[in-house]
Structures are given as C-alpha cells and as structure tokens.
BALOBA-1460 file (C-alpha; in Angstrom, 3 decimals):
// residues 125
<rec num="1" residu="m" x="10.210" y="19.807" z="0.958"/>
<rec num="2" residu="k" x="9.101" y="21.492" z="4.458"/>
<rec num="3" residu="c" x="7.643" y="24.482" z="2.292"/>
<rec num="4" residu="r" x="5.909" y="25.489" z="-0.890"/>
<rec num="5" residu="p" x="7.560" y="27.290" z="-3.457"/>
<rec num="6" residu="p" x="5.923" y="30.420" z="-4.528"/>
<rec num="7" residu="g" x="2.349" y="30.590" z="-6.117"/>
<rec num="8" residu="n" x="2.148" y="27.151" z="-4.228"/>
<rec num="9" residu="r" x="3.499" y="25.250" z="-7.201"/>
<rec num="10" residu="d" x="5.368" y="21.791" z="-7.243"/>
<rec num="11" residu="p" x="8.623" y="22.065" z="-6.349"/>
<rec num="12" residu="s" x="11.407" y="21.815" z="-9.456"/>
<rec num="13" residu="p" x="13.410" y="18.807" z="-8.910"/>
<rec num="14" residu="t" x="16.477" y="21.164" z="-8.218"/>
<rec num="15" residu="e" x="14.365" y="22.477" z="-5.544"/>
<rec num="16" residu="a" x="13.780" y="19.257" z="-3.643"/>
<rec num="17" residu="a" x="17.463" y="18.362" z="-4.199"/>
<rec num="18" residu="e" x="18.477" y="21.059" z="-2.156"/>
<rec num="19" residu="c" x="16.297" y="20.187" z="0.696"/>
<rec num="20" residu="l" x="17.174" y="16.840" z="0.861"/>
<rec num="21" residu="p" x="20.782" y="16.636" z="2.798"/>
<rec num="22" residu="y" x="18.878" y="18.793" z="5.275"/>
<rec num="23" residu="l" x="15.968" y="16.241" z="5.749"/>
<rec num="24" residu="e" x="18.431" y="13.493" z="6.100"/>
<rec num="25" residu="q" x="20.171" y="15.116" z="8.587"/>
<rec num="26" residu="q" x="17.351" y="15.685" z="10.608"/>
<rec num="27" residu="i" x="15.935" y="12.273" z="10.150"/>
<rec num="28" residu="a" x="19.420" y="10.765" z="11.257"/>
<rec num="29" residu="l" x="19.077" y="13.012" z="14.799"/>
<rec num="30" residu="l" x="15.393" y="11.814" z="15.371"/>
<rec num="31" residu="k" x="16.085" y="8.390" z="14.506"/>
<rec num="32" residu="p" x="12.450" y="7.800" z="13.443"/>
<rec num="33" residu="k" x="10.396" y="4.282" z="14.102"/>
<rec num="34" residu="i" x="8.590" y="5.224" z="11.217"/>
<rec num="35" residu="m" x="8.003" y="8.169" z="8.416"/>
<rec num="36" residu="l" x="4.458" y="9.377" z="6.936"/>
<rec num="37" residu="a" x="4.808" y="10.848" z="3.710"/>
<rec num="38" residu="v" x="1.503" y="13.249" z="3.210"/>
<rec num="39" residu="g" x="0.846" y="13.730" z="-0.469"/>
<rec num="40" residu="r" x="2.222" y="13.208" z="-3.861"/>
<rec num="41" residu="i" x="4.883" y="15.766" z="-4.029"/>
<rec num="42" residu="a" x="6.467" y="14.285" z="-0.599"/>
<rec num="43" residu="a" x="5.754" y="10.657" z="-1.475"/>
<rec num="44" residu="q" x="7.460" y="10.923" z="-5.095"/>
<rec num="45" residu="n" x="10.465" y="13.004" z="-3.990"/>
<rec num="46" residu="l" x="11.346" y="11.096" z="-0.491"/>
<rec num="47" residu="l" x="11.119" y="8.020" z="-2.983"/>
<rec num="48" residu="h" x="12.080" y="9.370" z="-6.013"/>
<rec num="49" residu="t" x="9.873" y="8.068" z="-8.611"/>
<rec num="50" residu="d" x="7.305" y="9.314" z="-10.581"/>
<rec num="51" residu="k" x="4.517" y="6.707" z="-9.683"/>
<rec num="52" residu="t" x="1.076" y="7.485" z="-8.471"/>
<rec num="53" residu="l" x="0.518" y="8.210" z="-4.862"/>
<rec num="54" residu="g" x="-2.567" y="5.195" z="-5.370"/>
<rec num="55" residu="n" x="0.182" y="2.676" z="-6.680"/>
<rec num="56" residu="l" x="2.525" y="4.184" z="-3.589"/>
<rec num="57" residu="r" x="-0.135" y="3.422" z="-1.121"/>
<rec num="58" residu="q" x="-0.653" y="0.384" z="1.092"/>
<rec num="59" residu="q" x="3.443" y="-1.103" z="1.207"/>
<rec num="60" residu="v" x="6.258" y="-0.096" z="3.441"/>
<rec num="61" residu="h" x="8.902" y="1.795" z="1.656"/>
<rec num="62" residu="r" x="12.482" y="2.427" z="2.837"/>
<rec num="63" residu="f" x="13.936" y="5.679" z="3.480"/>
<rec num="64" residu="g" x="17.639" y="6.861" z="3.526"/>
<rec num="65" residu="a" x="20.588" y="5.291" z="4.784"/>
<rec num="66" residu="a" x="18.932" y="3.979" z="8.097"/>
<rec num="67" residu="s" x="16.050" y="2.346" z="5.781"/>
<rec num="68" residu="v" x="13.235" y="4.124" z="7.788"/>
<rec num="69" residu="p" x="10.110" y="2.140" z="6.889"/>
<rec num="70" residu="l" x="7.829" y="5.004" z="5.158"/>
<rec num="71" residu="v" x="4.288" y="4.481" z="4.444"/>
<rec num="72" residu="v" x="2.238" y="7.036" z="1.721"/>
<rec num="73" residu="t" x="-0.789" y="8.528" z="2.158"/>
<rec num="74" residu="y" x="-2.630" y="11.215" z="0.484"/>
<rec num="75" residu="h" x="-2.273" y="15.207" z="1.560"/>
<rec num="76" residu="p" x="-4.919" y="16.627" z="3.740"/>
<rec num="77" residu="a" x="-5.993" y="19.222" z="0.985"/>
<rec num="78" residu="y" x="-6.864" y="16.754" z="-1.157"/>
<rec num="79" residu="l" x="-9.033" y="14.684" z="1.484"/>
<rec num="80" residu="l" x="-10.919" y="18.381" z="2.057"/>
<rec num="81" residu="r" x="-11.705" y="18.581" z="-1.785"/>
<rec num="82" residu="t" x="-12.405" y="14.809" z="-2.332"/>
<rec num="83" residu="p" x="-13.893" y="13.614" z="1.017"/>
<rec num="84" residu="t" x="-14.776" y="10.210" z="-0.098"/>
<rec num="85" residu="e" x="-11.154" y="9.105" z="0.003"/>
<rec num="86" residu="k" x="-11.021" y="9.758" z="3.487"/>
<rec num="87" residu="r" x="-11.493" y="6.073" z="4.144"/>
<rec num="88" residu="k" x="-8.453" y="5.054" z="2.200"/>
<rec num="89" residu="a" x="-6.613" y="8.008" z="4.170"/>
<rec num="90" residu="w" x="-7.546" y="5.841" z="7.151"/>
<rec num="91" residu="e" x="-6.793" y="2.558" z="6.506"/>
<rec num="92" residu="d" x="-3.122" y="3.998" z="5.375"/>
<rec num="93" residu="l" x="-2.928" y="5.417" z="8.713"/>
<rec num="94" residu="k" x="-3.951" y="2.483" z="10.452"/>
<rec num="95" residu="f" x="-1.541" y="0.531" z="7.665"/>
<rec num="96" residu="a" x="1.515" y="3.001" z="9.409"/>
<rec num="97" residu="r" x="0.335" y="2.338" z="12.850"/>
<rec num="98" residu="e" x="0.506" y="-1.703" z="12.291"/>
<rec num="99" residu="v" x="4.002" y="-1.437" z="10.536"/>
<rec num="100" residu="c" x="5.074" y="0.913" z="13.467"/>
<rec num="101" residu="s" x="3.981" y="-2.164" z="15.855"/>
<rec num="102" residu="v" x="5.427" y="-4.359" z="14.109"/>
<rec num="103" residu="s" x="8.770" y="-2.618" z="13.754"/>
<rec num="104" residu="s" x="9.014" y="-2.479" z="17.645"/>
<rec num="105" residu="v" x="8.034" y="-5.969" z="18.393"/>
<rec num="106" residu="k" x="11.010" y="-7.129" z="15.927"/>
<rec num="107" residu="l" x="13.277" y="-4.381" z="18.180"/>
<rec num="108" residu="e" x="12.399" y="-5.482" z="21.184"/>
<rec num="109" residu="a" x="13.099" y="-9.270" z="20.001"/>
<rec num="110" residu="e" x="16.127" y="-8.476" z="18.979"/>
<rec num="111" residu="f" x="17.354" y="-6.656" z="21.851"/>
<rec num="112" residu="a" x="15.997" y="-9.881" z="24.014"/>
<rec num="113" residu="r" x="18.424" y="-11.846" z="22.067"/>
<rec num="114" residu="v" x="21.527" y="-9.885" z="23.465"/>
<rec num="115" residu="d" x="23.400" y="-11.381" z="25.567"/>
<rec num="116" residu="i" x="24.140" y="-8.448" z="28.500"/>
<rec num="117" residu="r" x="25.962" y="-10.612" z="30.955"/>
<rec num="118" residu="p" x="29.401" y="-8.987" z="32.134"/>
<rec num="119" residu="m" x="32.151" y="-10.283" z="29.737"/>
<rec num="120" residu="h" x="33.527" y="-12.660" z="32.504"/>
<rec num="121" residu="e" x="30.293" y="-14.324" z="32.906"/>
<rec num="122" residu="l" x="30.248" y="-15.529" z="29.200"/>
<rec num="123" residu="d" x="31.665" y="-18.643" z="27.821"/>
<rec num="124" residu="i" x="34.373" y="-17.206" z="25.590"/>
<rec num="125" residu="l" x="37.155" y="-19.874" z="23.731"/>
C-alpha cells in the first residue's frame, strides 16, 4: 500500500487487495528491473504470504505477470528502533544491487543473441 490506514494500523487484507490493481498497473507502466519490498507489511502483501520478514530476506521473489524480481528488507522505522539490524539491511541492499546487475547482464546477453540483420540477409528456408 502507498499509505497507512488511520491510526497507523496494519492494512486489512481487503484494503490491500483494493490497492493491488493500481499498483500492478503502475508497475506494468514502469517496467522496473527490480522491486524492493521495504518492511513486513509490504513484503507479505506483495508476496501473498504470512512468512516472517526474516524468512523472506536474501532471496529473489517474483512479482506479477511480468515476474519482476523482488527483494525484501527491513522498514526504515524498524531500523531506527533497532540499529543493530542495520547491517542486515545493508546486506539486503547489496543483494538487491547484485540481483539487478545479474538481470541486466542476462538481458544484454539475450539482446546480443538476437539477429538484427535485415530480412533479405537472413538465411530463411
């Protein structure tokens, strides 16, 4: 969700579901290389799971029809309350950068394999 419900409470499943189509539209338009789910609420709603944030970290998840790589990390407010976890968040950000780099290299390799010669130059049976 892009905003917190009144009283800073966790959003209900219904509230999260109502926002999802808008988010999916925006992601389809932006075509991100990677998504970063910041905090438990974002991660659980995007991934449709009740797993803990700790169990979702340090792995690549996929989101939506485009199967966008999604990495999970801690919410900044949590890190302000628990500074000892900042190292883990830093590891998550480095992991996300690595995933993004690998994705870019794979895309470049795929593009390099595409034969872009004009049709009349291709050997077609």
